[in-house]
PANU-441515 format. One record per residue (C-alpha): x, y, z. Coordinates in steps of 0.02 Angstrom, whole numbers, padded with zeros to 5 digits, always signed. Example, Ala and Ser with C-alpha at 12.3 -4.5 7.8 and 13.67 -1.06 7.14 Angstrom:
REM PANU-441515
+00615-00225+00390/+00684-00053+00357/
This chain:
REM PANU-441515
-06634-05376-04911/-06521-05495-05004/-06365-05510-05104/-06216-05616-05147/-06090-05641-05009/-05917-05715-05028/-05842-05797-04874/-05673-05840-04947/-05593-05696-04854/-05637-05781-04690/-05526-05931-04729/-05356-05944-04646/-05227-05916-04783/-05044-05966-04785/-04993-05788-04746/-05112-05783-04598/-05035-05940-04528/-04859-05873-04546/-04914-05713-04463/-04982-05805-04313/-04829-05914-04302/-04704-05769-04308/-04738-05582-04295/-04908-05580-04208/-04886-05723-04085/-04833-05599-03951/-04987-05491-03983/-05101-05644-03975/-05021-05695-03812/-05066-05527-03736/-05243-05522-03805/-05286-05705-03773/-05179-05741-03621/-05313-05840-03532/-05349-05958-03675/-05167-05987-03718/-05103-06014-03540/-05254-06111-03484/-05171-06281-03491/-05019-06244-03381/-05128-06144-03259/-05250-06287-03241/-05108-06409-03223/-05044-06309-03077/-05214-06296-02994/-05256-06478-03021/-05098-06531-02928/-05183-06473-02768/-05327-06593-02799/-05329-06781-02779/-05273-06848-02948/-05376-06975-03044/-05302-07132-03119/-05265-07103-03304/-05355-07217-03425/-05198-07267-03521/-05010-07245-03527/-05032-07166-03699/-05140-07028-03624/-05013-06997-03484/-04875-06982-03612/-04977-06865-03721/-05024-06754-03574/-04842-06738-03524/-04796-06695-03702/-04931-06562-03711/-04871-06485-03548/-04689-06490-03608/-04641-06576-03444/-04559-06727-03525/-04520-06697-03707/-04423-06546-03771/-04508-06548-03943/-04658-06617-04038/-04553-06745-04131/-04597-06884-04009/-04781-06838-03995/-04876-06881-04155/-05037-06818-04073/-04970-06641-04050/-05060-06501-04143/-05079-06314-04140/-05262-06268-04109/-05346-06113-04181/-05518-06040-04146/-05612-05929-04269/-05676-05769-04190/-05791-05633-04256/-05907-05732-04371/-05928-05640-04536/-05889-05467-04468/-05743-05360-04530/-05649-05407-04371/-05660-05593-04405/-05495-05684-04381/-05413-05842-04319/-05333-05840-04147/-05221-05968-04066/-05319-06063-03935/-05178-06184-03889/-04996-06168-03941/-04973-06353-03910/-05118-06471-03881/-05142-06658-03898/-05288-06744-03980/-05365-06913-03943/-05490-07028-04026/-05586-07107-03884/-05741-07217-03865/-05864-07132-03749/-06048-07116-03708/-06020-06932-03669/-05999-06857-03840/-06006-06667-03842/-05948-06518-03742/-05788-06444-03675/-05686-06526-03540/-05672-06445-03370/-05483-06435-03387/-05434-06545-03240/-05295-06670-03265/-05361-06845-03281/-05538-06779-03296/-05672-06908-03322/-05556-07043-03385/-05677-07176-03327/-05808-07106-03445/-05689-07123-03591/-05696-07312-03582/-05826-07417-03671/-05972-07468-03562/-06070-07627-03586/-06228-07539-03531/-06213-07379-03633/-06200-07343-03817/-06028-07275-03855/-05963-07175-04002/-05795-07120-04066/-05760-06946-04001/-05624-06821-04047/-05547-06737-03897/-05422-06595-03921/-05342-06530-03762/-05467-06464-03633/-05566-06361-03760/-05640-06481-03888/-05741-06638-03866/-05857-06687-04009/-05937-06844-04082/-05857-06890-04248/-05990-06867-04381/-06029-06775-04543/-06101-06635-04434/-05921-06586-04391/-05903-06528-04573/-05719-06577-04570/-05624-06492-04710/-05446-06546-04752/-05301-06441-04817/-05164-06564-04860/-05044-06431-04923/-05061-06334-04758/-05060-06490-04645/-05222-06425-04574/-05403-06475-04542/-05551-06362-04499/-05709-06420-04412/-05862-06367-04312/-05880-06409-04127/-05980-06273-04037/-05872-06153-04135/-05755-06161-04285/-05585-06237-04252/-05427-06271-04351/-05292-06397-04309/-05117-06374-04380/-05004-06527-04385/-04815-06527-04373/-04776-06656-04507/-04853-06741-04658/-04852-06907-04564/-04947-06833-04416/-05076-06756-04533/-05104-06917-04630/-05117-07019-04470/-05254-06906-04405/-05353-06905-04569/-05345-07094-04587/-05400-07123-04408/-05539-06994-04424/-05607-07082-04579/-05602-07250-04489/-05694-07181-04339/-05822-07094-04451/-05857-07258-04541/-05884-07351-04377/-05994-07214-04302/-06097-07207-04462/-06122-07391-04501/-06086-07480-04337/-05946-07586-04412/-05759-07579-04388/-05676-07496-04537/-05594-07632-04641/-05603-07697-04820/-05729-07834-04781/-05849-07716-04695/-05833-07583-04829/-05885-07710-04960/-06028-07762-04846/-06089-07581-04834/-06058-07519-05012/-06053-07678-05115/-05914-07732-05233/-05977-07623-05375/-05969-07466-05268/-05802-07491-05181/-05746-07329-05263/-05866-07238-05146/-05765-07301-04998/-05597-07281-05087/-05615-07129-05202/-05433-07139-05252/-05469-07299-05351/-05637-07242-05423/-05663-07220-05610/-05693-07034-05638/-05686-07044-05828/-05874-07022-05842/-05864-06855-05750/-05733-06797-05874/-05829-06859-06027/-05989-06776-05966/-05896-06615-05931/-05830-06613-06110/-06007-06622-06176/-06046-06459-06087/-05920-06364-06191/-06028-06369-06347/-06081-06203-06428/-06260-06232-06370/-06210-06228-06187/-06244-06063-06100/-06111-05988-05989/-06129-06026-05803/-06089-05904-05663/-05907-05853-05659/-05802-05751-05540/-05843-05588-05631/-06030-05615-05614/-06148-05584-05469/-06327-05603-05413/-06431-05444-05423/-06597-05426-05335/-06733-05374-05457/-06893-05382-05353/-06947-05406-05174/-07130-05411-05130/-07231-05448-04975/-07344-05601-04981/-07525-05607-04924/-07491-05741-04794/-07359-05857-04725/-07284-05941-04878/-07270-06131-04862/-07210-06178-05036/-07173-06117-05212/-07254-06182-05370/-07159-06105-05515/-07241-06107-05685/-07157-06117-05855/-07297-06016-05939/-07376-05852-05882/-07395-05875-05694/-07315-05942-05536/-07398-05975-05369/-07360-05941-05186/-07447-06067-05074/-07477-05993-04903/-07573-06018-04741/-07730-05931-04800/-07729-05965-04986/-07636-05961-05151/-07569-05801-05225/-07549-05793-05415/-07399-05694-05478/-07337-05655-05654/-07181-05729-05734/-07058-05607-05815/-06883-05624-05885/-06813-05541-05729/-06918-05634-05599/-07093-05651-05529/-07196-05506-05463/-07364-05421-05471/-07509-05478-05364/-07644-05565-05463/-07789-05675-05411/-07790-05736-05231/-07877-05901-05194/-07935-05896-05014/-07947-06068-04934/-08084-06013-04814/-08193-05960-04959/-08215-06132-05033/-08233-06311-04977/-08049-06337-04936/-08054-06312-04749/-08217-06408-04732/-08139-06565-04801/-08156-06720-04693/-07986-06784-04749/-07888-06627-04706/-07866-06617-04519/-07714-06510-04549/-07768-06408-04698/-07624-06294-04749/-07550-06373-04907/-07367-06422-04900/-07356-06479-05081/-07430-06400-05238/-07417-06489-05406/-07460-06400-05569/-07548-06501-05705/-07641-06486-05871/-07540-06344-05948/-07535-06261-05777/-07724-06235-05771/-07747-06356-05626/-07656-06383-05463/-07655-06532-05344/-07639-06482-05161/-07573-06605-05034/-07592-06576-04847/-07511-06682-04713/-07618-06761-04579/-07520-06663-04447/-07367-06552-04431/-07261-06700-04379/-07325-06826-04507/-07307-06794-04695/-07428-06931-04746/-07604-06898-04809/-07745-07006-04878/-07806-06883-05008/-07781-06719-05100/-07876-06574-05175/-07887-06519-05356/-07891-06331-05388/-07952-06257-05552/-07837-06107-05568/-07943-06019-05699/-08097-06015-05587/-08004-06010-05421/-08113-06153-05355/-08074-06318-05273/-08162-06434-05394/-08143-06596-05300/-08061-06694-05161/-07976-06855-05213/-07948-07009-05106/-07802-07132-05116/-07865-07310-05122/-07794-07480-05172/-07897-07640-05181/-08041-07558-05090/-07933-07498-04944/-07886-07319-04905/-07698-07292-04910/-07583-07144-04880/-07453-07052-04983/-07309-06945-04921/-07265-06859-05086/-07327-06833-05263/-07240-06774-05422/-07269-06757-05609/-07247-06904-05728/-07095-06818-05804/-06997-06654-05796/-07110-06566-05921/-07275-06654-05886/-07356-06501-05806/-07358-06422-05980/-07464-06562-06055/-07643-06495-06074/-07719-06670-06070/-07621-06740-05924/-07723-06843-05803/-07591-06950-05715/-07459-06916-05584/-07342-07016-05471/-07362-07054-05287/-07240-07109-05152/-07259-07180-04977/-07135-07267-04861/-07154-07431-04954/-07256-07384-05108/-07213-07313-05278/-07358-07294-05399/-07446-07198-05535/-07619-07121-05504/-07749-07082-05638/-07891-06959-05616/-07991-07057-05746/-08083-07216-05704/-08017-07388-05749/-08089-07373-05924/-07995-07210-05955/-08153-07104-05940/-08153-06940-05842/-08250-06970-05682/-08414-06879-05653/-08364-06774-05505/-08540-06706-05480/-08604-06879-05435/-08465-06927-05316/-08418-06812-05173/-08254-06903-05143/-08196-06989-05302/-08061-07121-05293/-07898-07107-05388/-07858-07257-05498/-07697-07350-05456/-07637-07390-05632/-07457-07444-05604/-07339-07471-05460/-07279-07585-05324/-07304-07603-05137/-07140-07663-05062/-07143-07782-04916/-07014-07699-04805/-06852-07604-04789/-06870-07468-04922/-06914-07318-04811/-06942-07205-04961/-06933-07019-04922/-06935-06921-05086/-06930-06940-05275/-06907-06848-05440/-06925-06884-05626/-06821-06860-05783/-06879-06794-05951/-06929-06968-06010/-07018-07015-05848/-06882-07118-05763/-06888-07105-05574/-06756-07073-05439/-06808-07116-05261/-06717-07064-05101/-06728-07166-04941/-06705-07149-04754/-06547-07256-04759/-06467-07139-04886/-06491-07252-05037/-06548-07180-05203/-06638-07303-05318/-06664-07279-05504/-06820-07348-05591/-06855-07349-05777/-07012-07263-05843/-07100-07429-05874/-07059-07528-05717/-07080-07483-05534/-07056-07657-05463/-06867-07671-05467/-06737-07534-05469/-06614-07538-05613/-06481-07462-05501/-06470-07436-05312/-06334-07316-05255/-06276-07350-05076/-06303-07222-04939/-06167-07122-04854/-06254-07137-04686/-06372-06986-04694/-06556-06993-04745/-06600-06921-04915/-06731-06788-04879/-06751-06724-05057/-06694-06781-05228/-06685-06702-05400/-06624-06764-05569/-06573-06680-05731/-06689-06685-05881/-06574-06808-05972/-06557-06920-05819/-06367-06911-05814/-06354-06828-05644/-06442-06854-05478/-06437-06729-05335/-06479-06791-05160/-06508-06679-05009/-06458-06727-04833/-06458-06620-04676/-06272-06578-04687/-06219-06600-04869/-06279-06627-05046/-06226-06780-05146/-06206-06768-05335/-06205-06935-05428/-06159-06971-05608/-06274-07107-05677/-06177-07135-05839/-06094-07300-05879/-06030-07396-06030/-06115-07562-06067/-06034-07721-06134/-06045-07664-06315/-05970-07493-06278/-06131-07394-06278/-06152-07254-06150/-06311-07270-06047/-06383-07207-05883/-06419-07309-05727/-06606-07288-05761/-06595-07406-05910/-06482-07545-05849/-06364-07615-05718/-06209-07507-05708/-06080-07643-05673/-05922-07605-05576/-05852-07453-05667/-05953-07330-05566/-05889-07155-05530/-05877-07096-05350/-06002-06960-05303/-05955-06782-05261/-06014-06688-05109/-06072-06508-05103/-06042-06436-04931/-06034-06275-04834/-05867-06226-04763/-05855-06256-04575/-05873-06068-04546/-06029-06049-04654/-06104-06205-04578/-06079-06132-04405/-06151-05964-04457/-06304-06050-04532/-06345-06118-04359/-06340-06290-04282/-06528-06318-04305/-06530-06266-04488/-06518-06407-04613/-06503-06415-04802/-06668-06439-04891/-06741-06445-05067/-06582-06443-05171/-06629-06419-05354/-06550-06410-05525/-06594-06261-05632/-06747-06300-05737/-06746-06360-05917/-06877-06463-06009/-06796-06489-06180/-06674-06617-06247/-06503-06545-06286/-06510-06412-06150/-06403-06430-05995/-06439-06372-05818/-06309-06244-05767/-06329-06216-05581/-06384-06300-05421/-06469-06213-05275/-06509-06267-05098/-06577-06185-04942/-06508-06189-04765/-06579-06071-04634/-06567-05892-04700/-06446-05944-04837/-06485-05983-05018/-06329-06071-05084/-06289-06079-05271/-06159-06191-05354/-06093-06181-05532/-06138-06352-05603/-05996-06359-05729/-05871-06308-05596/-05930-06447-05481/-05903-06575-05620/-05729-06512-05665/-05612-06633-05576/-05462-06518-05602/-05548-06371-05516/-05441-06294-05379/-05575-06331-05249/-05532-06517-05258/-05344-06497-05236/-05265-06559-05074/-05426-06644-05016/-05444-06815-04936/-05586-06938-04968/-05734-06898-05080/-05712-06737-05179/-05808-06597-05094/-05849-06432-05179/-05846-06275-05071/-05856-06149-05214/-06027-06068-05202/-06118-05904-05187/-06233-05862-05042/-06387-05752-05039/-06426-05701-04861/-06604-05655-04811/-06674-05579-04652/-06786-05728-04617/-06775-05917-04636/-06797-05965-04818/-06943-06077-04867/-06878-06121-05040/-06756-06067-05176/-06782-06113-05359/-06728-06058-05531/-06866-06010-05652/-06888-06106-05814/-06746-06094-05939/-06858-05998-06062/-06844-05846-05947/-06655-05837-05969/-06631-05690-06087/-06488-05685-06211/-06367-05577-06110/-06388-05674-05947/-06316-05847-05912/-06465-05912-05813/-06651-05890-05780/-06695-05787-05625/-06680-05863-05452/-06836-05850-05343/-06815-05852-05154/-06964-05861-05037/-06968-05825-04850/-07130-05842-04752/-07180-05661-04784/-07083-05607-04940/-07032-05669-05111/-06877-05604-05202/-06810-05626-05378/-06625-05620-05424/-06541-05614-05593/-06363-05664-05630/-06273-05516-05706/-06094-05470-05751/-06003-05354-05633/-05948-05189-05705/
């Protein structure tokens, strides 16, 4: 099961808002009487109870305004909003309903961060004050129905032209403001609270420079950022050689769906004849075609060789498979445990014989060390038939490993049951890096993502000092990818993707990337790729973005055309050129960093393990992109991008 699903029809349009505000308000009042009259009813019932002392005069005033007991209109209550709740998910009956005709919102410091209020007047005011003994956060409270910690997990989406914001808080909500001033006041305060919750500093100019640095102040103030590099790079895509990306009149069509032999853990896509499904019990070889991967070939059973008997593989199911030597060999990396991604060795599989030929050990200066990730020397290195080196990453290490000995001679595996990999280049950092993931460009430059959200760029010939270090936005980078030409970096976090332009102009007017030199202070602000609040809610609170990738090219002069990421049962695809187009309608009426919500979703029956585009060579002339491969634990599907009839 799978297909392309548009969720634009679930958004609240201008006509919908007018409908709720005029003709259908009476119908809503009948259907949702309890939710709409909850505030006055609770006010009445709470009068019979012993009242609590309000925490501030401002809150007393706001409560009176919300109850219409003091002020005849909203003009004197800048905190007044109309609150909507989205009902029905993605069903045909999905719609917005009015949860509160008139509610008041507050930004409060509290140690109690999530959940609905109980509706009593003056409820829990004492908890809304900062405590010296408890960690407190900025919380958004809207009437008695919404109470949520201010964070990126809210997925706040702004609609300046509609004076409206949407967000997630145990449901999908929309707040409608009554004036431009009220809307702007809320957005500005929200951004200040988000900054303080994220970084632990009060939101002011000094602290923003402390967090981002002077060169990256455009990240904190996107309105003053230099976006000319985005525009210049976008112009370069309009050359005749550029293939056409997905447009509105195109769709994703499922070509194949096949059951796998065992629980799939990862995909290893090949650019030649075969691709590989790495599962619990072994590796299944499948054939590459112009419309996807299918056809069961050789199956390498782990229990049939020396893999499970390895002394260094307490947890033996591989989580990472790296193709090498013209895709005739594969390196398999298994974590020490489910909870810990680090390992002190890996296995080398000869694909042609289906045998594990050796187990390698990571060692530096005579001491065993661990790695958390490995990758090829460059984007196309897996196609090199003589390749013997690859890159390794640990929390504080970035290095290059060689399967030859220090003299460049292939080691005699028959005489050494556990040969040692040769550390040929790299650096062990003293502290503070917390590396998580990395990726390489076509020329071997390296992008590294960190726990603090920073992305560092290293040239191909130096791993000691980053040429450029982009500041974090407060969320750990769990996966990173980079285009073949090194101009674009894509970072994955749990709740959003961050797309960074690495281009800059040096002192003599030459355009370079951040992999080759210091970028100076004319640095473009990044763009975020996010799910709408509704889709984020439908994906599930425990489902996070993972493994965002560009489409796959390995030749100079060719441009990646799409981006794909996985979250829960969703495979989400963005049009790369559309994301880079600053005049695109998606960016209109937004506040803060530009966020792109224009995407296509493929929905599967089960949680998706990985989603990747096949190599560009499999894009046939009448299609704008190579097939997309989507793997769930038990099935693998291939989709082509085709024009609708």
